[in-house]
C-alpha positions, 0 to 999 in steps of 0.5 A: 110353138112352130114357127109360123104356127100361132096361138090355139086356145082351147077354153076359157082357162088357157093361157093363149086365151088373151090372144083371142081376147085381143082379136090376135091372129090364132090357128085351129087346134092340132087334132087328137093325136091318136097314134104313132106309126115306126119304121124300122130300116136295116142296112144291107149288108147288115152292119153290126151296132152294137153286141149282146153282152153276156155276164156271168157270175164267179162260182161260188168257193166253199 
């Protein structure tokens, strides 16, 4: 639980329901997570972070 947040029971079977039963401090439940936004920032000038590695198999000999 994040610092400053309080339990937010979401039903009778929720383990945090005890806080509601004893009139403890509660928060509203977090909203449903529906998406994530990503942003990529490239260095200017571009920096090499990793190089591609190409593996080759030794030629089979008879």
